[in-house]
C-alpha positions, 0 to 999 in steps of 0.5 A: 500500500502506498499512502500520500499525505500533503504536508503544507507544500510537501508530501509525506509518502509511506509504503507498507508491505505485508508478508504472510508466511506459511512454511519454511520457504515462505520465511526464507523467500522474503529474506532473499528478495528484501534488498531488491524490494527495497530498491524498487520501493525507493524508486517507486516512491521517488517517482510518486514524490516527483509527480505533479499534484 
């Protein structure tokens, strides 16, 4: 989920990711993709921040 809240002239952007694990692979998989997920999320949030209101 991405939430954008106007704060005066600026915007506050928050990203939330929920992961539900059901077994051992479910707990290992997020650990392996987390660095890539963070890069992609930062890039996406940067685009949201730069987009015109």
